[in-house]
N, C-alpha and C positions, 0 to 999 in steps of 0.2 A: 530512299535517300542514300546517296553514295557516302562512302566513308569520309571523303574530303568535306562534303557539304556539312556532314555532322560535326566534323572537327572544327570547321570554320564557325559553326553556330556556337559550339561550346566555348570557343575562345571569345566570341562576341559577348556571350553572357558573362564571361569572366571580366572582360574589359569594362563592361557595363556596370559591374558591381564596384569597380575600383573607385569611381567618383560617386559621391552621394549627390542627389539631385536637389540639394537644398540651396544651391547657389554657392555652397562652400566646398570644402575638400573633405573627403572622408578621412577622419583623423587616424583610422587604423589601416589606411592603404599601405599595402606592402608588408604588413605585420600578420603573422599567422597566430591563430588563437592559442595553439599549443606552445608557441614561442614565449608568450607572456607567462604561461604557467611554469614552463621550464625555468625562466629567469626568476620567477617568484621563489621556487623551491631552492635554487642555488643561492640566491641572495638571503633567504631565510637562514640557511645553514651558516653563512658567513656572518650574519647579524648576531648570532649567539656570542662569539668571542668579542665582537664590537661592544655589545652590552656589558660583558664582564670587564672589559678594559676601561669603560667610561666611569670617571670619578663620580659623576652625579648618581649613576645607578648603584655604585659601590656605597655611597653615602646612604641612599634609601634602604638598601638591603643590609646595611650594617656590616660590611666586610671590606677588607683592604687587600688589593693585589697589585703589586708593583715590581718591576724588574727593569734592569738597564735596557733602554731602547723600547720600552713598552709603548710610548707615544708614537714611535715610528711604525711599530707593528699595527697600531690602531689606525694610523694614517694610511698604511698600505692596504689593509682590509677595507677601509672606507672608500679608498680610491677605486678599488675593484668594484664595490657595490655601486659607486657613483657612475662609473663608466659602463659596466655590464648591465646593471639594473636600470640605470637612468637613460640608457641609449634610446629606447623607443620614444621617451619623452623629449630628449634633446633633438632627435631627428623630427619629431612631431612639431617642436617649436619652429624649426627651420621651415617645414611645410606650411604651417599655419601663417607664419609671417610672409612667406613667399606668396600666399594667396590672400594676403591682407585680412586674415580672419583669426585674430588671436583668441584662444579659448583655453580649455582645461590644460592642454599640453603645454601651452606657453607658461601658464601660472605654475604648474608643477616644475617645469624646467627652470624657471626663474628662482623659485623657492629652493630647489635642491642645489642649484649652482651657487646662489648667495650663501647658503649654509655651508657648502663645501669650501668655497674660496675663503670665507671668514675663518672656518675651523683650521684650514691649512695655515693661515696667517697666525692663528693662536699657537699651533704646534711650533712654528718658527719664531716665537717670541712676542707676538702681540698680546698684551695683557687681556685676560677675559677667559670665558669658559667655552670649550669647543662644543659643536653641535653634531658630532658624529653619530651619536645614537639616535637623535631625532632624524638625521638624514637617512640612516639605514631603515628605520621603521617607516618613515614617510614613503620611501621607494617601495618597500615590501607591500604596504597597504595599497599604494597606487597600482602596482602590478596586479595584485589580486582583484582590485576593483575593475580594472580594464579587462582582465580575463573574464570575469563574470559578465561584464557588459557585452564582450564580443561573442561569448558562448551563447548568450540569449538573443543576439541579433539574428536576423533572418539568414539562413544559409543561402548561398547563391542558387539561383533557380536551376533545377534539374529537369525542367519541363521538356527540354529538347531530347534528353535521353529517353524519357518516358514515351515521347512520341515515336522515337525510332523503334522502341520495343513493340509498337503496334504492328510493325511490318514483319513478315516471315523471314527466316534466315536464308532459306533456299527457295528457288523458284523453278517450276517445270516449264522449260522453254522448248518450243518446236524447232527442231534443227533438221532441215531437209525432210526426211520421211519419218524421223523418230523424235520422241520427246526426251530431253535430257535435263538433269538438275544442275543449276548453276547458283553460285552465291548471289545474294541480292545485289551486292555492289557492282556486279558485272552486267546487271540488267540495263538495257538501253532502249531508247525511243524506237518504236516500230517493231520491237520483238513481239512474237505471238506467244502468249503464255496460256497454260492450261491450269484451271483452278478447280480442284475437286471439292465435293461437298464438305462443308465444315472448315475449309481452309481460309486463311486470311488472304485478302487481295493485295498483291505486292506493290502495285503502283496504279495511278489513275489510267483509265483506258476505255476502249469502246468494245462492246461485245460483238464478236464476229459470228458466234454460233452458240446455241444453248439458251436455256432460260432457267431462272432460279429466283428464290426470294433471298435478298441480300440484307443482312443486318448492319445498318449504318449507325446504330444507336450510340456507339462510342464516339462517333464523329458528328452526328446531326442531332442526337438526343431523341430522335423519333422512336417511340417504343415499338411500333409495328414494323417488321421486316418489309422492305419494298420490293415489289415484283420487277425483275429486270429481264428484258428479252433482247433478241438481236437488234443491234443499233443503239442500245441504251448505254449510257456512260456509267462507269463504276469508279469508286474512290479508293485509293490505296489505304489500307488499314481496316476497311470494312470486312465483315465475315460472310463468306458465301454460305447459302443455306443448303438446299437438298439437290441442286442440279449441278451438272458439269458445265463450266463456261470456257469458251476460247476467247481470249481477250487480246486486242492489239494495244500495246502500251503507248499512251500519248503523253504522259507526264511523269518524269522521274526527278529526283533531286529537288532543286529549287523551284521547279515548275509545278510541283505537286500541291494538292490541297493541304496536306499535312504541313508542308513548309510555309504555306501562306498563313495557316493558323499560327505557326511559330512566330512569324514576323509580326503578325498583329499583336500577339501576346507581348513580344519584346517592346514594341513601340508603346503599348499601354503601360507596361511596367516602367519603362524609361521615364515616362511623364508623371510617375506617381508620387514619389516621396517628397511632397512639398512641405509637410509639417516638420520644421526643424526641431530637433530636440531642445525642449525648454531648458534643460540643465546646461546645455552648451551655451545658450544665450546668457543664462545667469552667470556661468563661469567666465564668459567673455567680459561681462561688466565687472565681475569680481576681480578679474585679472587687472583690468585698467585701474579700478579703485585701489586694490592692495598695493600695486606697484607705485601709484601716485602717493598713497598714504605713507608707504615705506620711505620713499625719497623725501617727502615733506618732513616726516619724523626725523630723519637723519639730519636734514638742514636745520630744523628748529632746535634740536638738542645741541648741535655744533655751534650755532649762533648764540645759544643761551650760555655758552662758555664751558660746556662739558667736553671731556676729552674724546678723541676719535674713537677709542675702543668702546666707550659707553654709547656714543651715538650709533655706532655700527651694530652694537648688541640690540639696541632698540629697533633698528631697521630690520634686522634679521628676525627678531621676535615677531614683528608685524607680519613679515613674509611667511614665517612658519605657521603662525597662528591663523592667518587668513587663508592658508592653503586649504582648498575645499575638500578635505578628506571626506567629510560627511556628504558633501555635494557629489564627490566622485563615486560614492557607493549608493547615494540616495536612490537614484533611478535604477542602476544595474541590479541592486539587491531585490527591489520590488519586481523587476522584470524576471530575474532568476526564479524567485519564489512563485510568481504568477505563471511562468511558463511550465514549471514542474507541476504545480497544483492543477493547472488546467489539463495538462497531459494525463494526469491520473483520473481526471473526470471526463476524458474523451474529447477534449478540445485541444487540437495541436495548433500552436501559434507559430506562423512562419514569418510574419511581418509585423513588428510591434507598432510601427507608426499607425498602421491600419487598425490594429487592435485597440490602440488608444483612441482612435477615431470612432470606435463603436459607440461610445457614449453620446456622440453627436448625431447619430443616424435619425433620419426623418422618414425614410422609405425603404422597404425591403422588397426586392423582386424575387419571387420563388420560381424556379424552373419546375414545371409540373412533374414530368416523368422521373420517378426514382427519388424525388425529394419530398413532395407532398403526397405522392402516391408511391406504391411499392415497386412499380416498374415491371410487374409481371401480371399476366392476365389470369385471374382466378375465376372459377366457376361460381356464378351467383345463384342461378336457379336451374333445376331440371324439371321440365313440365311435360307430363305424358299427354298425348293428344287423343288416345283411345284406351279402352279398358284392357286391351290385350297385353300391354307391357307396363310394368311398374317403373317408377323413376330410376330405381337401382339397375333394372335390366337395360333401360335405355342408355344409362351411363356405361354399362358393361359392353353393349353392342358398339357404342361409339368409340370407346377406348380401344376395343379390339381392332377396329379398322384404322384408328388414328395412330396406333403404336408405331407404324412404319413412317410416319411423317415427322419432319423436323419443325413444323410450323409452331408459333407460340400458342396457338389455340390447342394444338395436340398436347403440348406440355402441360397446359392448364388442366385439360381433361384427365390426363394420366395422374397428375398430382391429386386431383379430387378422388379418383378411384383408389389410390393408395391410402388417402386420408380415411376413406370409408371402409378400408380393408376388404375390398371386393376382389374376386378372382379376375385376372386378366386372361380373356379367352384368346384362342388362336384365330388367325384370319388368313385368307389366301386371296389370290388374284387382285392384289392391291393395285389401285390406279390413282395417281395424283392428278387432279384436274386443276391446271393453273388458274389461280384467281377465283376458283369456284369452291373446291373442297376435295374430299377423298371418297373412294368407294372400294368395296371389296366383299368377299364372302365370309360370313361368320355363322357357324352352326347351320350350314347349308342354306342360309338366307342371304339375299342380296342387301347389303347395307350401304346407304349413302349418308355422309355427314357433310352438309354444304351450307353456304350462305344463300341469300336471296337470289343471287345471279343464276343459280342452278335452275330455278323455276322459269326464268326468262329464257334460258338456253333451251330447255326441254319443252318450252311453251306450256307449262303447267300452271295451275292456279296455286298461288302461295297461301298456305294456311294463315288464318288470322293470328296476329300476335296479341296475347292477353294484355290487359291494362297494367298488370303487375310488373311488366317489363318497362324499364326506363330506357326508351330507345335513344335518348340523347347521350347516354353514357355507356350503354351495354352493346356488346357485339352479339348478334343473334345467330345461332347455328341450328339448322333444322336436321332432324334425323328421319330418314325414310327407310322402312324395312319392307322388302319385297314391293317396292314402288308405292307403298302406302305411308303417308305422314304418320310417324309414331310418337314424336316428341320434339321439344325445343330445349336447347341448352343455351343459357346466356352466360357471357363472360364479361368481366370488366377489370380494368386496372384499378385495384382498390386503394382508397385513400388511407393513409397511415392513421392509426388510432389517435396519435397525439397531435395531429395537424390542427384540428379545430381549436384545441386548448392553446396551442402556441399562438395562433392568429389572435385569439381573444386576449392573451396576455400582452401581445404587441400593441393592441388597441389601447390597453390600460396605460401603456408607456407613451401613448400619443405617436406611435409609429405606424405609418400606412403600409398595407401589404398588397402587392399586385401579383397576379399569376401570369407567367410567361410560358407560352407553349407553341409547338409547331402544329398542334391539333386544331380541329375546326372550331368555329364560334360556339356551336352547340355544346360540345364537350367542355370547352373552356368556361363558358357561362355557367354550366351546371356545377362544375367543381368550385368555381369562385363563389357561387351563391350558397352552396352547401357549407362552405367554410366561412361565409360572411366576410369575404375579403373586400378591399376597397375598389377593386377593378381587375380586369384581365386584358392580356394582349394575346390574341389568337393568330393562327396562321403565320407565325413569325419564322422566317427562314434562318438557318444557322448564322449566316454572315450578317443578318440584320440585328442580332441580339445586342452586339456591342453598341450599335446606333441607338437602340431603345434606351440603354442605360445612359448614353450621352444626353438624350432628349430630357430625361429627368434631371440630370445634373445641370443642364442649361437653364432649367426652371428654378435653380437654386436649391434643389433637394440634395441631401447627403445620402448616397445610395449604397445599400448592401445588395449583393447579388448572391443567390444560393444556387448551385447547380452541380451536376455530376458527369457531364459529358465533355468530350474534347471540344465540341462545338460551343460549349459554355466558356471555354478558356479565355477567348478574347474579352468577353463580357465580364468575366470574373476579374481580369486584370484591369479593365476600364473602371470598374466600380470603386468607390472609396474604400469599401471593405468587400473582398471576395471571399465567399464561404463555400468550400467544397464539401460535398456530402460523401462520407467515407466509402459507401458502397459503390461510388462511381469510379471512373477511370483514374489512373495515376496522374494523367495529364491535367485533368481539372484540378486535382489536389496540388500539383506542382505550381500552378499559376495562381492558386488561391492564397489569401493571406492567412486564413484560418481553416482548419480541416475538422469537420465533425465526424469522429470515428464511428459513432453509433448510428449515423444517418437519421437521427431523431430531430424533427423540426423544433421540438421543445429546447433542444440544445442551443438553438439560435438565441432564444430568450435568455437562457442561462449565460451564454457568452456575452450578451450585451450587459446584463446585470454585473457580471464579473469584470467586464471592461470598465464599467463605472467605478466599481470598488477599487480596482487596480489604480485607476487614475486618481481617486481620492487619496490613496496611500502615497502616490508619487508627490501630490501637491503637499500633503502633510510633511513628508520628508524634505521636500525643497524648502518649505517654510521654516522647518527646524534648522536645516543646514545654513540657510541664509540668515535666519534670526541669530544663530550662534555667532556668525561673523559680524553682524551689526553691533553686537555687544563686545565681542572679543577684540576686534581691531582697535577701537578707541582705547581699550584698557592696555593693549600691547603697546600702543603709541605713547602711553603715559598720561592720559587725560586726567586721571585722579591723583597724579603726583602732587605732594609727597605722601598722601594718605595710603595709596595703594599702587604698587608696581607689579605688573604681571611679568614673571621671569620667563625666559625662553622655555625652560623645562615645563613650567606650569602651563604655558601656552600650548605646548605639545600634548600635555595630558588632557586639557580641555578639548583639544581637537579630537583626540582619541575617544574621549567620553561622548562627544557629540556623534561620532561615528557609530558607537555602540548603541546609542539611543535610536539612531536611524535604522540600524540593523535589526534591533528588536521589533521596532514598529513594522518593518517590512515583513518579518516572520508572522505577524498577527493577521496577515491577509487570509481570508477564508473564501471558499466557494460555497455559495448557499445551496 
């Protein structure tokens, strides 16, 4: 992908994040997270002298401090806090009204503006008590609340950069008679490139010469490397195995497979965040109610014959009291606590709307390779076929000849040798037989380690495979020593220990589980049966995964998808909750909503349970914050007059107390 394409993508992602997709406008658009924090600290410092100069605070703390012009200093400091600290809320008010969607920003802006204007009038002679200290603390708490909220919101997707990292930085291009290295961004259509063993393929292309096994697992999720020969196509980002390839470039930049994955991810992400934040809806209604009640209060007291200052004081008390401090931090605090707690337990939350949706899941689709299974082929059995050689010797002969191969079977055999602490013998005359196996000389004996195809090619009778071998899941490798069958080694992609337990726990939660894999029916059926899953989807090609998720969603299911390959990225983005398994590629992680660092399927269960607990806390906090307003607003308006009148200061204290209750409740969230 050329630099421009990449640049263009990153800016697309940035634009895409500016608007939220709730039909409304993102209240934090144009604000930076650090900006809120910086405003908070500066306003906090200026709040100290404001508190010391406020008569109400002086009365409470029992000290007196006055000097000529102190009220004008108080006015100047408060004006600074109002303009500098209140700026995000004042611009937020304009944005919300412009989009016809009044919410938290409107309410905060109205409350601080009313308090400020009234207090300025008091300084210049209107009888009454100023609200400067309430104004300052209100702005401080709101800035902190919004900073917490933004920090815990999902960071803009870096999927595009992760995808770019799959490509090599430099490319070997044939130029006239020699090969020269050029930067990737200079690579063009129809260039002929040379890809050495173990290197990443720089762009989509067609093989002109050479054959090799190519590992496309990070792109297609298929665990076994695919054999590629002259005329076959290769995908940019895949890793070349043990052969040298000459490839003619057919797709760079926006024509490449990687870029198509990017755009699929973008469109699925763009259509995602439908669940609008409940707190914003509540705040919107609270805004309308409190402004209405404030105005009605003002009119009622004025028509009841009270003086203007008194009626104004009642109105401001209603505004300040009903300002949803507790509501402002009810959700962000739970989110901040849950994000931190989950991170320490190996769950990284990137999209909280999806995390909140986890409690509603009805179906989970698991990608097989690397999620339910370990994604590496392990030796299952070593079976001697005659008395001459022991199981350990067969393993040693095979490992000796396999040590020169890059195939996943060779890696599995060498791991087993190391695990058993056996010596690795020397071998010579190594020959790699494409799609068949390997052969060489070990201890002056001719050793062949090959699959069933070898017998077809050599027109030999294949030894019988013992019943103890499960041919639906195991790869069978025969070992011949001096042309005589000596043993069988079977390998399989082993299922993770915790997978069965995780599936059983999901059943208890009434959540259905399905297996999704590019593997054949036999393997898929065997794994699904072993884990007692509700079903499986086999032979699914990478680009079909997103469609499979959609099919479930069209049936009304709320779907989570777990996966670890780039090819899972569109499906992860399409799902209601996308869960990436940490051992997988960065790209899957970047398009997922939640990342399981430890690649443990049981963490999926933990994540759902924690999602439910988090949601409960949010609802408790919302109920408390709203309940407080239901009681405080009428008291502030003077419903119990003359028995009880809520003073503006008392209103502000009640408001702070409700905020503390909400904060303490959020802190009590636990991961089981």
